[in-house]
C-alpha positions in Angstrom: 78.0 82.4 103.3 81.0 82.8 105.0 81.6 85.9 106.9 84.1 88.7 105.4 85.1 90.9 108.3 86.1 94.6 107.1 89.2 96.3 108.6 89.8 100.6 107.8 92.1 100.3 105.6 94.4 103.2 107.8 94.6 100.4 110.5 95.4 97.6 108.6 98.5 99.7 106.9 99.3 100.4 110.3 98.9 97.5 111.6 101.3 95.6 108.6 103.4 98.5 108.4 104.2 97.7 112.7 104.6 94.1 111.6 107.1 94.9 108.7 108.8 97.0 111.4 109.2 93.9 114.2 110.1 90.9 111.1 113.2 93.8 109.7 114.3 93.6 113.6 114.1 89.7 114.1 115.5 89.4 111.1 118.7 90.9 111.8 119.2 89.5 115.0 117.9 86.1 114.6 119.5 83.3 114.0 122.9 80.7 115.4 124.4 84.0 116.5 122.6 86.3 118.5 123.4 89.6 118.7 120.6 92.5 120.1 118.5 95.2 117.9 120.7 98.0 118.8 124.1 96.6 117.9 122.5 95.4 114.8 121.1 98.8 114.1 124.2 100.3 114.5 126.3 97.7 112.1 123.7 98.7 109.2 124.2 102.1 109.3 127.9 102.4 109.7 127.8 100.2 106.5 125.0 102.6 104.9 126.9 106.2 106.2 130.8 105.0 106.9 130.6 106.0 110.3 131.7 103.4 113.2 129.6 103.5 116.4 128.9 99.6 116.5 131.1 97.9 119.2 130.4 94.4 117.0 133.4 92.4 116.4 134.3 92.4 112.5 133.2 89.0 112.6 129.8 89.9 114.0 129.4 92.9 111.5 130.1 90.6 108.2 127.0 88.3 109.6 124.4 91.7 109.8 125.9 93.1 106.5 126.6 90.0 104.7 124.1 87.5 105.3 121.4 89.0 107.6 120.5 92.4 105.6 120.5 91.0 102.3 118.6 87.9 102.9 116.2 90.2 104.6 115.9 92.0 101.4 115.3 89.5 99.4 113.1 87.8 101.9 110.7 91.3 101.1 111.6 92.0 97.4 110.4 88.5 96.4 107.4 87.9 98.8 106.4 90.9 97.0 106.3 89.6 94.0 104.6 86.3 94.6 101.8 88.3 96.6 101.4 91.0 94.0 101.5 88.4 91.5 98.4 86.1 93.3 96.8 88.9 93.7 96.3 90.0 89.9 96.0 85.7 88.6 92.9 85.2 91.1 91.6 89.2 89.8 92.4 87.7 86.4 90.7 84.6 86.3 88.0 85.4 88.9 88.6 82.6 91.7 90.1 83.2 94.3 92.1 79.5 94.4 93.8 80.6 91.6 97.1 81.0 91.9 100.2 81.7 89.2 101.3 78.0 89.9 98.3 77.1 87.5 99.9 78.3 84.3 102.7 76.2 84.1 105.0 79.3 85.3 106.7 77.4 89.2 106.7 74.0 86.9 108.4 75.7 83.9 110.8 77.4 86.5 111.3 74.3 88.2 112.3 72.6 85.0 114.7 75.0 84.2 116.7 74.7 87.4 116.4 71.3 87.2 118.1 71.0 84.2 121.3 73.3 85.3 121.4 71.9 88.4 122.1 68.1 87.4 123.2 68.9 83.7 125.4 71.7 83.9 129.1 71.5 85.9 129.1 72.4 89.9 131.3 75.3 88.6 128.6 76.6 86.1 124.9 76.3 88.4 125.4 79.1 90.7 125.4 81.6 87.8 123.3 79.7 85.3 120.3 78.3 87.9 118.6 80.9 88.2 119.1 82.0 84.0 117.2 79.0 83.3 114.6 78.6 86.7 113.8 82.4 84.9 114.0 81.2 81.0 112.2 77.6 81.5 108.6 80.0 83.9 109.1 82.2 80.4 109.1 79.9 78.1 106.5 77.6 79.4 104.1 80.6 80.0 104.5 81.5 76.8 103.4 77.6 75.2 100.5 77.0 78.0 99.6 80.8 76.8 99.1 79.7 73.0 98.1 76.8 73.4 95.2 78.5 74.6 94.5 81.4 71.7 92.3 80.1 69.0 92.8 81.1 65.4 90.2 83.7 66.0 92.7 85.7 68.9 91.0 84.8 71.9 92.0 83.0 74.8 89.8 79.9 77.1 90.8 80.5 80.5 89.8 77.1 80.9 92.1 75.6 78.3 94.8 77.7 79.8 94.0 76.2 83.2 94.0 73.0 81.9 97.5 73.4 79.3 98.9 74.3 82.2 98.2 71.0 84.7 99.3 69.3 81.9 102.2 71.2 81.1 103.3 70.6 84.8 102.7 67.0 85.1 105.2 66.8 82.2 107.8 69.3 84.1 107.1 67.2 86.9 108.0 63.6 85.0 111.1 65.2 83.9 111.7 66.9 86.8 111.5 63.4 88.5 114.3 61.4 85.7 116.9 64.6 86.6 116.3 63.6 90.2 116.9 59.5 89.7 120.4 60.5 87.0 121.3 63.0 89.4 124.9 62.3 91.8 124.7 63.1 95.5 125.3 66.8 95.1 123.0 67.6 92.6 120.7 65.7 93.8 120.7 67.7 97.3 120.8 71.1 95.8 117.9 69.9 93.6 116.1 68.6 97.4 117.0 72.2 98.4 115.8 74.4 95.9 112.5 72.6 95.3 111.7 73.8 99.0 112.3 77.2 98.7 115.5 79.8 100.1 116.6 83.3 100.5 120.2 81.6 101.0 121.0 83.1 97.0 120.7 86.9 98.1 123.0 87.9 95.6 123.8 91.9 94.6 123.1 91.1 91.7 120.1 89.2 92.9 119.1 92.1 95.1 119.1 94.6 91.9 116.9 92.0 89.4 113.9 91.0 92.0 113.8 95.3 93.4 113.5 96.3 90.3 111.1 93.8 89.8 109.1 94.0 92.1 108.8 97.9 91.9 108.1 97.4 88.0 105.5 95.3 88.6 103.6 97.1 91.7 103.6 100.2 89.2 102.4 98.7 86.0 99.5 96.5 87.7 98.1 99.4 89.7 97.6 101.2 85.9 95.7 98.1 85.1 93.6 98.6 88.9 90.2 99.9 87.5 90.5 97.3 84.3 91.1 94.4 86.6 88.0 96.0 88.9 85.5 95.8 85.3 86.8 92.7 85.1 85.5 91.0 88.2 82.3 91.8 86.4 82.7 89.5 83.6 84.7 89.5 80.3 81.3 90.5 78.5 80.9 93.7 81.1 84.3 94.8 80.5 83.8 94.9 76.7 80.5 96.9 77.1 82.9 99.3 79.6 85.6 100.1 76.6 88.1 97.7 77.7 90.1 95.1 75.9 89.5 91.7 78.1 91.9 90.0 75.7 94.8 92.6 75.1 94.4 93.1 79.2 94.8 89.1 79.7 97.7 88.2 77.4 99.9 91.4 78.9 99.4 90.5 82.6 99.4 87.1 81.9 103.1 87.4 80.1 104.2 90.0 83.3 103.2 87.9 86.0 105.0 85.7 84.1 108.3 87.4 84.1 107.9 88.4 87.8 107.2 84.6 89.5 109.9 83.6 87.2 112.5 86.6 88.7 111.1 85.0 92.0 111.3 81.6 91.5 115.0 81.9 90.0 116.0 84.3 92.9 114.5 81.6 95.8 113.3 78.0 94.2 110.1 77.0 94.9 107.9 78.8 97.5 104.3 77.9 97.7 101.6 79.5 99.3 102.2 83.4 99.5 100.6 83.9 95.9 97.3 81.7 97.1 97.1 83.0 101.0 98.1 86.4 101.1 95.6 87.9 98.2 92.5 86.0 99.4 93.4 86.9 103.2 93.6 91.5 102.3 90.7 90.3 99.7 88.4 88.9 103.0 89.8 92.0 105.0 89.5 95.2 102.6 87.4 94.5 100.0 88.4 93.3 95.8 89.2 96.6 95.1 92.6 96.3 93.3 93.7 99.4 94.3 94.3 99.0 97.3 94.3 94.7 97.3 97.2 95.4 94.8 99.8 97.1 97.4 98.3 95.4 100.4 99.0 92.6 99.0 102.8 93.3 98.0 103.3 94.8 101.9 101.5 91.5 103.1 103.7 89.5 101.4 107.1 90.8 102.2 105.9 90.4 105.0 104.8 87.2 106.0 107.6 85.4 104.2 110.0 88.0 106.2 108.4 86.4 109.2 108.9 82.9 107.9 112.2 83.5 106.8 113.1 84.2 110.9 111.1 80.8 111.3 112.9 78.8 109.6 115.6 80.8 110.9 115.4 79.8 114.6 112.4 76.6 114.8 115.2 74.3 114.7 118.8 76.2 115.5 122.0 76.2 114.9 119.7 73.9 112.1 117.7 75.6 109.8 114.5 75.0 107.7 113.4 75.4 103.9 111.1 78.3 103.9 109.3 77.0 101.6 108.3 74.2 104.2 107.8 76.5 106.6 104.9 79.0 103.6 103.9 74.9 103.1 102.9 74.1 106.8 101.2 78.2 107.0 99.3 77.8 103.6 98.2 74.5 103.9 95.6 74.6 106.4 94.6 78.3 105.2 93.6 76.6 101.9 91.6 73.8 102.8 90.0 76.7 104.8 89.3 78.3 101.4 87.9 75.2 99.9 85.8 74.7 102.9 84.8 77.8 102.2 83.8 77.9 98.9 82.0 74.6 99.2 79.5 76.2 101.9 79.1 79.3 99.4 78.2 77.2 96.6 75.6 74.8 98.9 73.6 78.0 99.9 73.0 79.6 96.2 
C-alpha cells in the first residue's frame, strides 16, 4: 500500500500562502525586463491608489500594470478553476486518475478554437476564439452526457468515459484536418494556442475567469458533503438521501462550464487538474470540505509558478506555459500509475 503523508491543515494553508505570495512577487519582477520587488509593488500601488511613489519610467510602469499584473491574475484564476474542477471530477468518478479532459471538455474546446482560428478572418479570431472554445467545450459535454444517459434517466460512468474518449478522438481528427488546411499565420496561432498561453489577459477575460472561479468555489463547496457521501458508492449515497443522478448531472455541466472558460482564456493547459487534487488528497485527506478550497489555492500557485518558469527558463524567449505544466505533470502521472499498480498488487 502506498504511504500517505498527512499534514495539519494550518501548516498546509500557511505554507501554500507563502508560496503564493512568493509567486506573486516573482511574477511581477521576472521577465526580459528586470525590475525590483519594491519598484513593482510601488507601481502597482500607484495604479490602485492613484498615488505617485514609483520612480520607474512610464514604459516600465506599463510593463507592470498592463502586462505582468493582468497575466498574474489570469494565472491565479485559471489555475484555481482547473484544479477545483479536477478535484470534483476525481470525486465524482471516485478515481484519482480522472481528469475533466476525459469527458471531452478540453477536446471540444480545442475544436471550437481551431475552427475560429482557421476559418475566421484574422481580425476576428481574437474576439471569437474564446467564445468558440467555450461553446465547443459545453456542446461536447452535453453530447457526451446525452450519449451516456439511458432511457430510464440513469447515467453510466463507463459509457460517459468511453463517449468522452470517442468524442476526443473525433475532435482530434477534425483539428488535424484544420491544421492541414491552415495558412502559415493560422497554423502558428493554432499551435501556440494548443500549447497554452496566458498572453490573452484582457479585462473582459479577467472578469470572466474571476467570476467563474468564485462561482465554482461557492457552488462546489455547497456540494462537498454530497461528494464525501459519493466516495462511499452511489448506493450508499442514495441511502443517505442524496439524488446521485441529479448530483452527477449538475456537477458535470458546471465542470464543463468551468473548464470551458479556463480553456477559452488560456488554451489547453494540462495536468493542473490531475496533479493538484491528487497531491492535496494525499497530503490532507479526501474530505472535500477541505480538499476543494485548498485545491483552488494550490492550483493558482502552481500555474503562477509554472508561468514564471516559462518566462525565465529560456529568456528572452518565452515557453508556452502548457509545456511547463506538462513537464511537471507527466512524471507525476507516471508516479500515480505506479502507485495504482502497487495498490492493486496488494489486494
